[in-house]
Biopython code that builds the backbone (N, CA, C, O; Angstrom):
import numpy as np
from Bio.PDB.StructureBuilder import StructureBuilder

atoms = [
    (1, "MET", "N", (151.573, -25.241, -31.473)),
    (1, "MET", "CA", (152.599, -24.870, -30.266)),
    (1, "MET", "C", (153.537, -23.838, -30.738)),
    (1, "MET", "O", (154.037, -23.966, -31.856)),
    (2, "ASP", "N", (153.829, -22.812, -29.985)),
    (2, "ASP", "CA", (154.715, -21.887, -30.135)),
    (2, "ASP", "C", (155.920, -21.972, -29.265)),
    (2, "ASP", "O", (155.815, -22.065, -28.042)),
    (3, "ASP", "N", (156.978, -21.942, -29.835)),
    (3, "ASP", "CA", (158.201, -22.072, -29.121)),
    (3, "ASP", "C", (158.310, -20.754, -28.480)),
    (3, "ASP", "O", (158.687, -20.684, -27.310)),
    (4, "ILE", "N", (158.026, -19.767, -29.115)),
    (4, "ILE", "CA", (158.129, -18.273, -28.066)),
    (4, "ILE", "C", (157.383, -18.404, -26.872)),
    (4, "ILE", "O", (157.896, -18.014, -25.823)),
    (5, "THR", "N", (156.204, -18.913, -26.873)),
    (5, "THR", "CA", (155.537, -18.938, -25.650)),
    (5, "THR", "C", (156.378, -19.829, -24.482)),
    (5, "THR", "O", (156.500, -19.340, -23.358)),
    (6, "TYR", "N", (156.900, -21.035, -24.763)),
    (6, "TYR", "CA", (157.564, -21.735, -23.885)),
    (6, "TYR", "C", (158.858, -20.965, -23.513)),
    (6, "TYR", "O", (159.231, -20.916, -22.341)),
    (7, "THR", "N", (159.542, -20.363, -24.520)),
    (7, "THR", "CA", (160.675, -19.649, -23.975)),
    (7, "THR", "C", (160.445, -18.356, -23.209)),
    (7, "THR", "O", (161.399, -17.847, -22.619)),
    (8, "ASP", "N", (159.435, -17.880, -23.183)),
    (8, "ASP", "CA", (159.100, -16.652, -22.888)),
    (8, "ASP", "C", (158.934, -17.126, -21.330)),
    (8, "ASP", "O", (159.531, -16.528, -20.434)),
    (9, "ALA", "N", (158.160, -18.140, -21.096)),
    (9, "ALA", "CA", (157.687, -18.742, -20.036)),
    (9, "ALA", "C", (158.902, -19.029, -18.959)),
    (9, "ALA", "O", (158.987, -18.720, -17.770)),
    (10, "PHE", "N", (159.837, -19.758, -19.850)),
    (10, "PHE", "CA", (161.179, -20.208, -19.165)),
    (10, "PHE", "C", (161.955, -19.012, -18.762)),
    (10, "PHE", "O", (162.523, -19.050, -17.671)),
    (11, "VAL", "N", (162.055, -17.905, -19.540)),
    (11, "VAL", "CA", (163.033, -16.686, -19.437)),
    (11, "VAL", "C", (162.180, -16.176, -18.118)),
    (11, "VAL", "O", (162.767, -16.120, -17.037)),
    (12, "ILE", "N", (160.770, -15.799, -18.219)),
    (12, "ILE", "CA", (160.301, -14.998, -17.121)),
    (12, "ILE", "C", (160.541, -15.784, -15.872)),
    (12, "ILE", "O", (160.961, -15.191, -14.879)),
    (13, "GLY", "N", (160.301, -17.115, -15.839)),
    (13, "GLY", "CA", (160.540, -17.821, -14.659)),
    (13, "GLY", "C", (161.914, -17.800, -14.253)),
    (13, "GLY", "O", (162.101, -17.737, -13.038)),
    (14, "THR", "N", (162.746, -17.832, -14.874)),
    (14, "THR", "CA", (164.212, -17.806, -14.499)),
    (14, "THR", "C", (164.471, -16.425, -13.923)),
    (14, "THR", "O", (165.038, -16.399, -12.830)),
    (15, "VAL", "N", (164.102, -15.139, -14.561)),
    (15, "VAL", "CA", (164.248, -14.153, -14.030)),
    (15, "VAL", "C", (163.685, -13.734, -12.728)),
    (15, "VAL", "O", (164.159, -12.971, -11.885)),
    (16, "SER", "N", (162.420, -14.485, -12.745)),
    (16, "SER", "CA", (161.460, -14.049, -11.346)),
    (16, "SER", "C", (162.558, -14.809, -10.419)),
    (16, "SER", "O", (163.025, -14.115, -9.516)),
    (17, "SER", "N", (163.030, -16.142, -10.523)),
    (17, "SER", "CA", (163.663, -16.715, -9.563)),
    (17, "SER", "C", (164.858, -15.886, -8.975)),
    (17, "SER", "O", (165.049, -15.564, -7.802)),
    (18, "ALA", "N", (165.714, -15.588, -10.235)),
    (18, "ALA", "CA", (166.989, -14.647, -9.845)),
    (18, "ALA", "C", (166.418, -13.460, -9.149)),
    (18, "ALA", "O", (166.978, -13.222, -8.078)),
    (19, "LEU", "N", (165.526, -12.718, -9.452)),
    (19, "LEU", "CA", (165.194, -11.504, -8.758)),
    (19, "LEU", "C", (164.790, -11.810, -7.326)),
    (19, "LEU", "O", (165.292, -11.137, -6.426)),
    (20, "PHE", "N", (163.918, -12.778, -7.045)),
    (20, "PHE", "CA", (163.402, -13.104, -5.782)),
    (20, "PHE", "C", (164.699, -13.479, -4.830)),
    (20, "PHE", "O", (164.815, -13.012, -3.696)),
    (21, "GLY", "N", (165.563, -14.285, -5.365)),
    (21, "GLY", "CA", (166.636, -14.814, -4.662)),
    (21, "GLY", "C", (167.592, -13.337, -4.279)),
    (21, "GLY", "O", (168.044, -13.139, -3.151)),
    (22, "TYR", "N", (167.757, -12.513, -5.286)),
    (22, "TYR", "CA", (168.439, -11.303, -5.070)),
    (22, "TYR", "C", (167.887, -10.390, -3.979)),
    (22, "TYR", "O", (168.617, -9.778, -3.199)),
    (23, "ILE", "N", (166.534, -10.335, -3.971)),
    (23, "ILE", "CA", (165.726, -9.575, -2.972)),
    (23, "ILE", "C", (165.973, -10.376, -1.557)),
    (23, "ILE", "O", (166.406, -9.856, -0.529)),
    (24, "ALA", "N", (165.656, -11.560, -1.704)),
    (24, "ALA", "CA", (165.927, -12.194, -0.463)),
    (24, "ALA", "C", (167.167, -12.068, 0.271)),
    (24, "ALA", "O", (167.155, -11.910, 1.492)),
    (25, "VAL", "N", (168.255, -12.131, -0.412)),
    (25, "VAL", "CA", (169.606, -11.941, 0.123)),
    (25, "VAL", "C", (169.869, -10.491, 0.491)),
    (25, "VAL", "O", (170.665, -10.279, 1.406)),
    (26, "ARG", "N", (169.188, -9.300, -0.226)),
    (26, "ARG", "CA", (169.373, -8.099, 0.132)),
    (26, "ARG", "C", (168.548, -7.886, 1.530)),
    (26, "ARG", "O", (168.985, -7.166, 2.428)),
    (27, "TRP", "N", (167.412, -8.531, 1.609)),
    (27, "TRP", "CA", (166.743, -8.477, 2.948)),
    (27, "TRP", "C", (167.269, -8.864, 4.113)),
    (27, "TRP", "O", (167.293, -8.242, 5.175)),
    (28, "MET", "N", (167.863, -10.368, 3.754)),
    (28, "MET", "CA", (168.766, -10.830, 4.904)),
    (28, "MET", "C", (169.999, -9.882, 5.396)),
    (28, "MET", "O", (170.392, -9.771, 6.557)),
    (29, "ILE", "N", (170.496, -9.251, 4.288)),
    (29, "ILE", "CA", (171.825, -8.604, 4.933)),
    (29, "ILE", "C", (171.153, -7.336, 5.410)),
    (29, "ILE", "O", (171.702, -6.868, 6.407)),
    (30, "ASN", "N", (170.136, -6.670, 4.976)),
    (30, "ASN", "CA", (169.641, -5.393, 5.613)),
    (30, "ASN", "C", (169.033, -5.742, 6.942)),
    (30, "ASN", "O", (169.113, -4.862, 7.799)),
    (31, "TYR", "N", (168.461, -6.825, 7.256)),
    (31, "TYR", "CA", (167.878, -7.311, 8.370)),
    (31, "TYR", "C", (168.926, -7.463, 9.682)),
    (31, "TYR", "O", (168.511, -7.896, 10.757)),
]
sb = StructureBuilder()
sb.init_structure("model")
sb.init_model(0)
sb.init_chain("A")
sb.init_seg("    ")
for serial, (resi, resn, name, xyz) in enumerate(atoms, 1):
    if name == "N":
        sb.init_residue(resn, " ", resi, " ")
    sb.init_atom(name, np.array(xyz, "f"), 0.0, 1.0, " ", f" {name:<3s}", serial, name[0])
structure = sb.get_structure()
């Protein structure tokens, strides 16, 4: 098992969630 793989997946998931939330907020404001 590689800790790096788990960490990368966790980081990617967190960044994706944050980015999606940011885009959603921006879309709501612009709309």
